[in-house]
Structures are given as structure tokens and as C-alpha cells.
N, CA, C and O atoms as a CHARMM CRD file, in Angstrom:
* protein
*
  332
    1    1 MET  N     16.82700 110.91600  71.72900 PROA 1      0.00000
    2    1 MET  CA    15.92400 111.96000  72.18000 PROA 1      0.00000
    3    1 MET  C     16.70900 112.96000  73.02900 PROA 1      0.00000
    4    1 MET  O     17.48600 112.58400  73.90600 PROA 1      0.00000
    5    2 ALA  N     16.48900 114.21700  72.74900 PROA 2      0.00000
    6    2 ALA  CA    17.15000 115.27800  73.50500 PROA 2      0.00000
    7    2 ALA  C     16.44400 115.47100  74.85800 PROA 2      0.00000
    8    2 ALA  O     15.27300 115.12600  75.01500 PROA 2      0.00000
    9    3 LYS  N     17.15600 116.01000  75.79600 PROA 3      0.00000
   10    3 LYS  CA    16.67300 116.14900  77.17100 PROA 3      0.00000
   11    3 LYS  C     15.30600 116.82600  77.26300 PROA 3      0.00000
   12    3 LYS  O     14.45200 116.38600  78.03200 PROA 3      0.00000
   13    4 TYR  N     15.09300 117.88300  76.49300 PROA 4      0.00000
   14    4 TYR  CA    13.86500 118.66900  76.63000 PROA 4      0.00000
   15    4 TYR  C     12.77700 118.28000  75.62700 PROA 4      0.00000
   16    4 TYR  O     11.72700 118.92200  75.59200 PROA 4      0.00000
   17    5 ASP  N     12.99700 117.25100  74.81500 PROA 5      0.00000
   18    5 ASP  CA    11.97800 116.79400  73.86600 PROA 5      0.00000
   19    5 ASP  C     10.65900 116.42000  74.54700 PROA 5      0.00000
   20    5 ASP  O      9.59800 116.71200  73.99300 PROA 5      0.00000
   21    6 PRO  N     10.68100 115.79200  75.71400 PROA 6      0.00000
   22    6 PRO  CA     9.40100 115.48800  76.37100 PROA 6      0.00000
   23    6 PRO  C      8.59800 116.74600  76.71900 PROA 6      0.00000
   24    6 PRO  O      7.36800 116.70300  76.72000 PROA 6      0.00000
   25    7 LEU  N      9.26500 117.85100  77.01000 PROA 7      0.00000
   26    7 LEU  CA     8.56500 119.10700  77.27000 PROA 7      0.00000
   27    7 LEU  C      7.90300 119.59800  75.99200 PROA 7      0.00000
   28    7 LEU  O      6.76300 120.06100  76.02200 PROA 7      0.00000
   29    8 THR  N      8.61000 119.49900  74.86400 PROA 8      0.00000
   30    8 THR  CA     8.02200 119.88400  73.58200 PROA 8      0.00000
   31    8 THR  C      6.74700 119.09000  73.34300 PROA 8      0.00000
   32    8 THR  O      5.70400 119.65800  73.01900 PROA 8      0.00000
   33    9 ALA  N      6.83400 117.78400  73.50300 PROA 9      0.00000
   34    9 ALA  CA     5.67200 116.91700  73.28200 PROA 9      0.00000
   35    9 ALA  C      4.53300 117.25600  74.24200 PROA 9      0.00000
   36    9 ALA  O      3.37100 117.29600  73.83800 PROA 9      0.00000
   37   10 PHE  N      4.86000 117.49600  75.49500 PROA 10     0.00000
   38   10 PHE  CA     3.84900 117.85000  76.49400 PROA 10     0.00000
   39   10 PHE  C      3.11200 119.11700  76.08000 PROA 10     0.00000
   40   10 PHE  O      1.88200 119.15200  76.09400 PROA 10     0.00000
   41   11 LEU  N      3.85400 120.15100  75.71300 PROA 11     0.00000
   42   11 LEU  CA     3.22600 121.41700  75.34000 PROA 11     0.00000
   43   11 LEU  C      2.40900 121.28100  74.06000 PROA 11     0.00000
   44   11 LEU  O      1.35400 121.90400  73.94300 PROA 11     0.00000
   45   12 GLN  N      2.86300 120.49200  73.11100 PROA 12     0.00000
   46   12 GLN  CA     2.11900 120.29600  71.87100 PROA 12     0.00000
   47   12 GLN  C      0.77200 119.63200  72.11800 PROA 12     0.00000
   48   12 GLN  O     -0.16100 119.84000  71.34400 PROA 12     0.00000
   49   13 ARG  N      0.65100 118.85500  73.15700 PROA 13     0.00000
   50   13 ARG  CA    -0.60400 118.16500  73.47700 PROA 13     0.00000
   51   13 ARG  C     -1.61400 119.04100  74.21400 PROA 13     0.00000
   52   13 ARG  O     -2.77500 118.65900  74.35700 PROA 13     0.00000
   53   14 GLN  N     -1.19000 120.19200  74.67400 PROA 14     0.00000
   54   14 GLN  CA    -2.07400 121.03000  75.48800 PROA 14     0.00000
   55   14 GLN  C     -3.14400 121.69900  74.63000 PROA 14     0.00000
   56   14 GLN  O     -2.87100 122.17400  73.52700 PROA 14     0.00000
   57   15 GLU  N     -4.35900 121.72800  75.15700 PROA 15     0.00000
   58   15 GLU  CA    -5.46500 122.38400  74.46500 PROA 15     0.00000
   59   15 GLU  C     -5.70200 123.79800  74.97700 PROA 15     0.00000
   60   15 GLU  O     -6.30200 124.62400  74.28900 PROA 15     0.00000
   61   16 ARG  N     -5.23600 124.06500  76.16700 PROA 16     0.00000
   62   16 ARG  CA    -5.41500 125.41400  76.72500 PROA 16     0.00000
   63   16 ARG  C     -4.28500 126.32200  76.25300 PROA 16     0.00000
   64   16 ARG  O     -3.31300 125.85100  75.66400 PROA 16     0.00000
   65   17 ASP  N     -4.40900 127.60300  76.50500 PROA 17     0.00000
   66   17 ASP  CA    -3.41900 128.57600  76.04000 PROA 17     0.00000
   67   17 ASP  C     -2.40800 128.98800  77.09300 PROA 17     0.00000
   68   17 ASP  O     -1.44800 129.69700  76.78900 PROA 17     0.00000
   69   18 THR  N     -2.61100 128.55200  78.32700 PROA 18     0.00000
   70   18 THR  CA    -1.69600 128.85600  79.42600 PROA 18     0.00000
   71   18 THR  C     -1.43400 127.58000  80.21600 PROA 18     0.00000
   72   18 THR  O     -2.35700 126.83600  80.54800 PROA 18     0.00000
   73   19 VAL  N     -0.17400 127.34400  80.50600 PROA 19     0.00000
   74   19 VAL  CA     0.21100 126.19600  81.33400 PROA 19     0.00000
   75   19 VAL  C      1.14200 126.71100  82.42200 PROA 19     0.00000
   76   19 VAL  O      2.18800 127.29500  82.14200 PROA 19     0.00000
   77   20 ARG  N      0.74300 126.48500  83.65900 PROA 20     0.00000
   78   20 ARG  CA     1.57800 126.86800  84.80000 PROA 20     0.00000
   79   20 ARG  C      2.00200 125.59500  85.50100 PROA 20     0.00000
   80   20 ARG  O      1.17300 124.73700  85.80300 PROA 20     0.00000
   81   21 MET  N      3.28200 125.47400  85.75600 PROA 21     0.00000
   82   21 MET  CA     3.77200 124.26300  86.42100 PROA 21     0.00000
   83   21 MET  C      4.94900 124.58500  87.33100 PROA 21     0.00000
   84   21 MET  O      5.66500 125.57000  87.15200 PROA 21     0.00000
   85   22 SER  N      5.11200 123.72400  88.29900 PROA 22     0.00000
   86   22 SER  CA     6.26700 123.84500  89.19100 PROA 22     0.00000
   87   22 SER  C      7.50400 123.32800  88.46800 PROA 22     0.00000
   88   22 SER  O      7.40700 122.56100  87.50900 PROA 22     0.00000
   89   23 PHE  N      8.64600 123.75500  88.93500 PROA 23     0.00000
   90   23 PHE  CA     9.89700 123.23600  88.37800 PROA 23     0.00000
   91   23 PHE  C      9.96200 121.72300  88.59100 PROA 23     0.00000
   92   23 PHE  O     10.48400 120.99100  87.74900 PROA 23     0.00000
   93   24 ARG  N      9.43600 121.27100  89.70600 PROA 24     0.00000
   94   24 ARG  CA     9.43000 119.82800  90.00400 PROA 24     0.00000
   95   24 ARG  C      8.61100 119.07300  88.95400 PROA 24     0.00000
   96   24 ARG  O      9.02300 118.00900  88.49100 PROA 24     0.00000
   97   25 ARG  N      7.44900 119.62500  88.58000 PROA 25     0.00000
   98   25 ARG  CA     6.61500 118.98800  87.54700 PROA 25     0.00000
   99   25 ARG  C      7.34900 118.96900  86.21200 PROA 25     0.00000
  100   25 ARG  O      7.28900 117.97600  85.48600 PROA 25     0.00000
  101   26 LEU  N      8.03200 120.04300  85.88600 PROA 26     0.00000
  102   26 LEU  CA     8.80300 120.08700  84.64800 PROA 26     0.00000
  103   26 LEU  C      9.88500 119.01600  84.67200 PROA 26     0.00000
  104   26 LEU  O     10.12800 118.35800  83.66000 PROA 26     0.00000
  105   27 GLU  N     10.53000 118.83700  85.80800 PROA 27     0.00000
  106   27 GLU  CA    11.54500 117.79000  85.93800 PROA 27     0.00000
  107   27 GLU  C     10.93300 116.39600  85.77500 PROA 27     0.00000
  108   27 GLU  O     11.57100 115.49800  85.22600 PROA 27     0.00000
  109   28 GLU  N      9.70900 116.22000  86.24700 PROA 28     0.00000
  110   28 GLU  CA     9.02500 114.94400  86.03600 PROA 28     0.00000
  111   28 GLU  C      8.77300 114.71100  84.54700 PROA 28     0.00000
  112   28 GLU  O      8.93600 113.59600  84.05000 PROA 28     0.00000
  113   29 ILE  N      8.38000 115.75200  83.85200 PROA 29     0.00000
  114   29 ILE  CA     8.09400 115.63700  82.41800 PROA 29     0.00000
  115   29 ILE  C      9.34800 115.26500  81.63400 PROA 29     0.00000
  116   29 ILE  O      9.29900 114.40800  80.75200 PROA 29     0.00000
  117   30 ILE  N     10.46300 115.90000  81.95100 PROA 30     0.00000
  118   30 ILE  CA    11.69900 115.62400  81.19800 PROA 30     0.00000
  119   30 ILE  C     12.48100 114.45600  81.79000 PROA 30     0.00000
  120   30 ILE  O     13.47800 114.01900  81.21500 PROA 30     0.00000
  121   31 ALA  N     12.03500 113.95500  82.92800 PROA 31     0.00000
  122   31 ALA  CA    12.70100 112.83000  83.61600 PROA 31     0.00000
  123   31 ALA  C     14.17400 113.12700  83.88300 PROA 31     0.00000
  124   31 ALA  O     15.04400 112.27500  83.70000 PROA 31     0.00000
  125   32 ALA  N     14.42600 114.35100  84.31800 PROA 32     0.00000
  126   32 ALA  CA    15.78900 114.78400  84.64400 PROA 32     0.00000
  127   32 ALA  C     15.69900 116.04700  85.49300 PROA 32     0.00000
  128   32 ALA  O     14.66100 116.70700  85.54100 PROA 32     0.00000
  129   33 SER  N     16.78800 116.36700  86.15200 PROA 33     0.00000
  130   33 SER  CA    16.84900 117.59600  86.94300 PROA 33     0.00000
  131   33 SER  C     17.14600 118.79300  86.05600 PROA 33     0.00000
  132   33 SER  O     17.87800 118.69500  85.07100 PROA 33     0.00000
  133   34 LEU  N     16.56500 119.91700  86.42400 PROA 34     0.00000
  134   34 LEU  CA    16.93200 121.16300  85.77100 PROA 34     0.00000
  135   34 LEU  C     18.31800 121.56800  86.26100 PROA 34     0.00000
  136   34 LEU  O     18.70000 121.21700  87.37700 PROA 34     0.00000
  137   35 PRO  N     19.06300 122.28800  85.46000 PROA 35     0.00000
  138   35 PRO  CA    20.37200 122.74500  85.93600 PROA 35     0.00000
  139   35 PRO  C     20.19800 123.79100  87.04400 PROA 35     0.00000
  140   35 PRO  O     19.15700 124.44400  87.11000 PROA 35     0.00000
  141   36 PRO  N     21.18400 123.95600  87.89700 PROA 36     0.00000
  142   36 PRO  CA    21.08500 124.95200  88.97400 PROA 36     0.00000
  143   36 PRO  C     20.74700 126.35700  88.46500 PROA 36     0.00000
  144   36 PRO  O     20.05500 127.10900  89.15200 PROA 36     0.00000
  145   37 THR  N     21.22000 126.71200  87.29000 PROA 37     0.00000
  146   37 THR  CA    20.93600 128.05900  86.77100 PROA 37     0.00000
  147   37 THR  C     19.45100 128.28200  86.51700 PROA 37     0.00000
  148   37 THR  O     18.99500 129.42500  86.53100 PROA 37     0.00000
  149   38 ALA  N     18.68700 127.22000  86.28700 PROA 38     0.00000
  150   38 ALA  CA    17.24200 127.37200  86.08900 PROA 38     0.00000
  151   38 ALA  C     16.56600 127.89200  87.35200 PROA 38     0.00000
  152   38 ALA  O     15.51000 128.52100  87.29000 PROA 38     0.00000
  153   39 ARG  N     17.18300 127.62500  88.49000 PROA 39     0.00000
  154   39 ARG  CA    16.61800 128.06800  89.76800 PROA 39     0.00000
  155   39 ARG  C     17.18200 129.39100  90.26800 PROA 39     0.00000
  156   39 ARG  O     16.69900 129.94500  91.25500 PROA 39     0.00000
  157   40 SER  N     18.19300 129.88800  89.59400 PROA 40     0.00000
  158   40 SER  CA    18.82600 131.11500  90.08600 PROA 40     0.00000
  159   40 SER  C     18.96600 132.22100  89.04800 PROA 40     0.00000
  160   40 SER  O     19.16500 133.38000  89.41200 PROA 40     0.00000
  161   41 ASP  N     18.86900 131.89200  87.78100 PROA 41     0.00000
  162   41 ASP  CA    19.12500 132.87400  86.72200 PROA 41     0.00000
  163   41 ASP  C     17.92200 132.98200  85.79500 PROA 41     0.00000
  164   41 ASP  O     17.65200 132.08600  84.99500 PROA 41     0.00000
  165   42 ARG  N     17.21500 134.07900  85.91500 PROA 42     0.00000
  166   42 ARG  CA    16.01000 134.31000  85.12500 PROA 42     0.00000
  167   42 ARG  C     16.27500 134.20400  83.62000 PROA 42     0.00000
  168   42 ARG  O     15.38700 133.81100  82.86300 PROA 42     0.00000
  169   43 THR  N     17.48600 134.55100  83.18600 PROA 43     0.00000
  170   43 THR  CA    17.77500 134.50600  81.75000 PROA 43     0.00000
  171   43 THR  C     17.75800 133.08000  81.19500 PROA 43     0.00000
  172   43 THR  O     17.60600 132.90300  79.98600 PROA 43     0.00000
  173   44 TRP  N     17.90700 132.07500  82.03200 PROA 44     0.00000
  174   44 TRP  CA    17.82600 130.68800  81.57900 PROA 44     0.00000
  175   44 TRP  C     16.47200 130.42500  80.92100 PROA 44     0.00000
  176   44 TRP  O     16.36500 129.58900  80.02300 PROA 44     0.00000
  177   45 TRP  N     15.45400 131.13300  81.36400 PROA 45     0.00000
  178   45 TRP  CA    14.08700 130.96100  80.88500 PROA 45     0.00000
  179   45 TRP  C     13.75600 131.86100  79.69700 PROA 45     0.00000
  180   45 TRP  O     12.60200 131.91400  79.27100 PROA 45     0.00000
  181   46 GLY  N     14.73100 132.55700  79.16500 PROA 46     0.00000
  182   46 GLY  CA    14.48800 133.47700  78.06200 PROA 46     0.00000
  183   46 GLY  C     13.96800 132.77600  76.81500 PROA 46     0.00000
  184   46 GLY  O     14.29500 131.61900  76.55100 PROA 46     0.00000
  185   47 ASN  N     13.17200 133.48300  76.07400 PROA 47     0.00000
  186   47 ASN  CA    12.60800 132.98300  74.82400 PROA 47     0.00000
  187   47 ASN  C     13.54900 133.31700  73.67600 PROA 47     0.00000
  188   47 ASN  O     13.18300 134.02900  72.74100 PROA 47     0.00000
  189   48 THR  N     14.75500 132.79700  73.75900 PROA 48     0.00000
  190   48 THR  CA    15.82500 133.11400  72.82500 PROA 48     0.00000
  191   48 THR  C     16.25800 131.87000  72.06800 PROA 48     0.00000
  192   48 THR  O     16.55100 130.83400  72.66600 PROA 48     0.00000
  193   49 LEU  N     16.29300 131.98100  70.76000 PROA 49     0.00000
  194   49 LEU  CA    16.77500 130.87800  69.94200 PROA 49     0.00000
  195   49 LEU  C     18.24900 131.07600  69.62800 PROA 49     0.00000
  196   49 LEU  O     18.61400 131.94300  68.83300 PROA 49     0.00000
  197   50 ASN  N     19.07300 130.28300  70.24400 PROA 50     0.00000
  198   50 ASN  CA    20.48100 130.18600  69.86600 PROA 50     0.00000
  199   50 ASN  C     20.95900 128.80800  70.30300 PROA 50     0.00000
  200   50 ASN  O     20.28000 128.12400  71.06900 PROA 50     0.00000
  201   51 ARG  N     22.09100 128.41400  69.83000 PROA 51     0.00000
  202   51 ARG  CA    22.51400 127.02700  70.04900 PROA 51     0.00000
  203   51 ARG  C     22.81500 126.68000  71.49700 PROA 51     0.00000
  204   51 ARG  O     22.86400 125.50000  71.84600 PROA 51     0.00000
  205   52 THR  N     23.01600 127.67800  72.34600 PROA 52     0.00000
  206   52 THR  CA    23.28700 127.38100  73.74900 PROA 52     0.00000
  207   52 THR  C     22.01300 127.31400  74.59400 PROA 52     0.00000
  208   52 THR  O     22.07200 126.94500  75.76800 PROA 52     0.00000
  209   53 ARG  N     20.89100 127.65700  74.02500 PROA 53     0.00000
  210   53 ARG  CA    19.62100 127.67500  74.76500 PROA 53     0.00000
  211   53 ARG  C     18.71100 126.53900  74.30500 PROA 53     0.00000
  212   53 ARG  O     17.60200 126.77600  73.82500 PROA 53     0.00000
  213   54 VAL  N     19.18700 125.30900  74.45600 PROA 54     0.00000
  214   54 VAL  CA    18.41400 124.15900  73.98500 PROA 54     0.00000
  215   54 VAL  C     17.06200 124.06000  74.68400 PROA 54     0.00000
  216   54 VAL  O     16.09500 123.58100  74.09100 PROA 54     0.00000
  217   55 GLN  N     16.98500 124.50300  75.92200 PROA 55     0.00000
  218   55 GLN  CA    15.72400 124.45900  76.64000 PROA 55     0.00000
  219   55 GLN  C     14.69000 125.35100  75.96600 PROA 55     0.00000
  220   55 GLN  O     13.52300 124.97400  75.86300 PROA 55     0.00000
  221   56 ALA  N     15.10000 126.52400  75.50800 PROA 56     0.00000
  222   56 ALA  CA    14.16200 127.43600  74.84600 PROA 56     0.00000
  223   56 ALA  C     13.66000 126.85800  73.53200 PROA 56     0.00000
  224   56 ALA  O     12.51200 127.08900  73.15300 PROA 56     0.00000
  225   57 HSD  N     14.49600 126.11700  72.84200 PROA 57     0.00000
  226   57 HSD  CA    14.06300 125.47200  71.59800 PROA 57     0.00000
  227   57 HSD  C     12.87300 124.54700  71.87400 PROA 57     0.00000
  228   57 HSD  O     11.97900 124.41700  71.03700 PROA 57     0.00000
  229   58 SER  N     12.86400 123.91400  73.03600 PROA 58     0.00000
  230   58 SER  CA    11.79600 122.95400  73.33200 PROA 58     0.00000
  231   58 SER  C     10.43300 123.63000  73.38100 PROA 58     0.00000
  232   58 SER  O      9.47800 123.12200  72.79200 PROA 58     0.00000
  233   59 TRP  N     10.31900 124.75900  74.06600 PROA 59     0.00000
  234   59 TRP  CA     9.00700 125.39700  74.13300 PROA 59     0.00000
  235   59 TRP  C      8.71700 126.23900  72.90300 PROA 59     0.00000
  236   59 TRP  O      7.57200 126.29500  72.45400 PROA 59     0.00000
  237   60 LEU  N      9.72800 126.89300  72.34800 PROA 60     0.00000
  238   60 LEU  CA     9.49200 127.71600  71.16300 PROA 60     0.00000
  239   60 LEU  C      9.10000 126.86800  69.95500 PROA 60     0.00000
  240   60 LEU  O      8.22800 127.26300  69.18100 PROA 60     0.00000
  241   61 SER  N      9.72700 125.72200  69.78700 PROA 61     0.00000
  242   61 SER  CA     9.38700 124.86600  68.64300 PROA 61     0.00000
  243   61 SER  C      7.99700 124.24700  68.80000 PROA 61     0.00000
  244   61 SER  O      7.39100 123.82500  67.81500 PROA 61     0.00000
  245   62 ALA  N      7.49800 124.19300  70.02200 PROA 62     0.00000
  246   62 ALA  CA     6.14300 123.68900  70.26500 PROA 62     0.00000
  247   62 ALA  C      5.09900 124.78600  70.08200 PROA 62     0.00000
  248   62 ALA  O      3.89900 124.51800  70.14600 PROA 62     0.00000
  249   63 GLY  N      5.55300 126.02300  69.85500 PROA 63     0.00000
  250   63 GLY  CA     4.62100 127.13100  69.67900 PROA 63     0.00000
  251   63 GLY  C      4.23700 127.82400  70.97100 PROA 63     0.00000
  252   63 GLY  O      3.17500 128.44100  71.06300 PROA 63     0.00000
  253   64 TRP  N      5.10000 127.72300  71.96600 PROA 64     0.00000
  254   64 TRP  CA     4.86200 128.32600  73.27600 PROA 64     0.00000
  255   64 TRP  C      6.01600 129.24700  73.63800 PROA 64     0.00000
  256   64 TRP  O      7.08400 129.19000  73.02800 PROA 64     0.00000
  257   65 LYS  N      5.79500 130.08800  74.62700 PROA 65     0.00000
  258   65 LYS  CA     6.87500 130.90100  75.18800 PROA 65     0.00000
  259   65 LYS  C      6.67400 131.02100  76.69000 PROA 65     0.00000
  260   65 LYS  O      5.56800 130.86300  77.20600 PROA 65     0.00000
  261   66 VAL  N      7.75700 131.30200  77.36400 PROA 66     0.00000
  262   66 VAL  CA     7.69500 131.52200  78.81400 PROA 66     0.00000
  263   66 VAL  C      7.12300 132.91700  79.03200 PROA 66     0.00000
  264   66 VAL  O      7.57900 133.89400  78.43800 PROA 66     0.00000
  265   67 ASP  N      6.12300 132.98800  79.89000 PROA 67     0.00000
  266   67 ASP  CA     5.48200 134.26800  80.18600 PROA 67     0.00000
  267   67 ASP  C      5.93600 134.80500  81.53600 PROA 67     0.00000
  268   67 ASP  O      6.34700 135.96000  81.64800 PROA 67     0.00000
  269   68 VAL  N      5.85900 133.95500  82.56600 PROA 68     0.00000
  270   68 VAL  CA     6.21200 134.38400  83.92400 PROA 68     0.00000
  271   68 VAL  C      7.06000 133.29500  84.57700 PROA 68     0.00000
  272   68 VAL  O      6.75000 132.10700  84.49100 PROA 68     0.00000
  273   69 ILE  N      8.13000 133.72600  85.22800 PROA 69     0.00000
  274   69 ILE  CA     8.96300 132.82400  86.02200 PROA 69     0.00000
  275   69 ILE  C      9.01300 133.36300  87.44400 PROA 69     0.00000
  276   69 ILE  O      9.34300 134.52700  87.67300 PROA 69     0.00000
  277   70 ASP  N      8.68800 132.51600  88.37500 PROA 70     0.00000
  278   70 ASP  CA     8.76400 132.85700  89.79300 PROA 70     0.00000
  279   70 ASP  C      9.86200 131.98400  90.39400 PROA 70     0.00000
  280   70 ASP  O      9.61400 130.84000  90.77400 PROA 70     0.00000
  281   71 LEU  N     11.05900 132.52100  90.47600 PROA 71     0.00000
  282   71 LEU  CA    12.19800 131.75100  90.98600 PROA 71     0.00000
  283   71 LEU  C     12.02600 131.39700  92.45900 PROA 71     0.00000
  284   71 LEU  O     12.42800 130.31600  92.89100 PROA 71     0.00000
  285   72 ARG  N     11.44600 132.27900  93.21100 PROA 72     0.00000
  286   72 ARG  CA    11.27100 132.03500  94.64400 PROA 72     0.00000
  287   72 ARG  C     10.33400 130.85600  94.88700 PROA 72     0.00000
  288   72 ARG  O     10.61100 130.00100  95.72800 PROA 72     0.00000
  289   73 ARG  N      9.23200 130.81200  94.15500 PROA 73     0.00000
  290   73 ARG  CA     8.25300 129.72600  94.32900 PROA 73     0.00000
  291   73 ARG  C      8.48300 128.57300  93.35500 PROA 73     0.00000
  292   73 ARG  O      7.77400 127.56700  93.39500 PROA 73     0.00000
  293   74 GLU  N      9.47300 128.72300  92.48400 PROA 74     0.00000
  294   74 GLU  CA     9.82500 127.70700  91.48500 PROA 74     0.00000
  295   74 GLU  C      8.62000 127.32900  90.62100 PROA 74     0.00000
  296   74 GLU  O      8.22800 126.16500  90.53200 PROA 74     0.00000
  297   75 LEU  N      8.05100 128.35700  89.98800 PROA 75     0.00000
  298   75 LEU  CA     6.90800 128.17400  89.10000 PROA 75     0.00000
  299   75 LEU  C      7.20200 128.79300  87.74200 PROA 75     0.00000
  300   75 LEU  O      7.79600 129.86700  87.64200 PROA 75     0.00000
  301   76 ALA  N      6.77200 128.09100  86.70000 PROA 76     0.00000
  302   76 ALA  CA     6.92100 128.58700  85.33100 PROA 76     0.00000
  303   76 ALA  C      5.54200 128.65400  84.68800 PROA 76     0.00000
  304   76 ALA  O      4.74700 127.72100  84.80200 PROA 76     0.00000
  305   77 THR  N      5.26800 129.76000  84.01600 PROA 77     0.00000
  306   77 THR  CA     4.02300 129.89700  83.26700 PROA 77     0.00000
  307   77 THR  C      4.36300 130.04100  81.80000 PROA 77     0.00000
  308   77 THR  O      5.09100 130.95100  81.40100 PROA 77     0.00000
  309   78 PHE  N      3.82600 129.13100  80.99900 PROA 78     0.00000
  310   78 PHE  CA     4.00800 129.14900  79.55600 PROA 78     0.00000
  311   78 PHE  C      2.70600 129.60700  78.90800 PROA 78     0.00000
  312   78 PHE  O      1.62000 129.27200  79.38100 PROA 78     0.00000
  313   79 ILE  N      2.81800 130.37400  77.82600 PROA 79     0.00000
  314   79 ILE  CA     1.64200 130.77500  77.07100 PROA 79     0.00000
  315   79 ILE  C      1.85000 130.40300  75.61000 PROA 79     0.00000
  316   79 ILE  O      2.96800 130.40400  75.09400 PROA 79     0.00000
  317   80 ARG  N      0.72900 130.08300  74.96000 PROA 80     0.00000
  318   80 ARG  CA     0.78700 129.76900  73.54400 PROA 80     0.00000
  319   80 ARG  C      1.19800 131.01100  72.78300 PROA 80     0.00000
  320   80 ARG  O      0.64900 132.08900  73.01300 PROA 80     0.00000
  321   81 ASP  N      2.15300 130.87800  71.88400 PROA 81     0.00000
  322   81 ASP  CA     2.65500 132.01200  71.10600 PROA 81     0.00000
  323   81 ASP  C      1.75300 132.20000  69.88900 PROA 81     0.00000
  324   81 ASP  O      1.76700 131.39400  68.95900 PROA 81     0.00000
  325   82 ARG  N      0.98500 133.25700  69.91200 PROA 82     0.00000
  326   82 ARG  CA     0.03500 133.53600  68.84100 PROA 82     0.00000
  327   82 ARG  C      0.58500 134.50500  67.79700 PROA 82     0.00000
  328   82 ARG  O     -0.13500 134.93000  66.89400 PROA 82     0.00000
  329   83 SER  N      1.86700 134.85000  67.92700 PROA 83     0.00000
  330   83 SER  CA     2.42900 135.82800  66.97200 PROA 83     0.00000
  331   83 SER  C      2.80900 135.19300  65.65200 PROA 83     0.00000
  332   83 SER  O      3.29200 135.88100  64.75300 PROA 83     0.00000
């Protein structure tokens, strides 16, 4: 199992169209720490599919995308991708 697979599974189970969670909650879901860049570099949260962005594959493959990132408060908001 890849590091972010539990996030994929979590998002696939959601019935609502918006999920807001703390970075700490996300770490609980994946049972691992986020890398330091997740807390300092907004581009880490980009909705970009490439081989170096394995984290983005987790939410994009579940049919979600990152909508809002609040680095100061360490909050991530995901929305269901309806496109």
C-alpha cells in the first residue's frame, strides 16, 4: 500500500462534496507525517498529475481536488471534482 492510499479510500467514502480537515487529521488518516514542504510550500497541494506528485494522485484518483489550503492554520479543503 502506498503512503497516500488511505486518503484515497477516505475521500471515496465521503458522501458530501466538501471535506475540510486539519493537517493533523490527514496525518492520522495516512498514519504518517506529512513532509515539511506540505506545511511551507503551497505547490505541494497542487492538483497536478505527474510522477513526483504522488500525494495529488491520491485525491485526484478519488475524484477530488484541493480547493483551499491554509498553511498558517494547517487546514486543507477538498472538493469533489465534478468536471
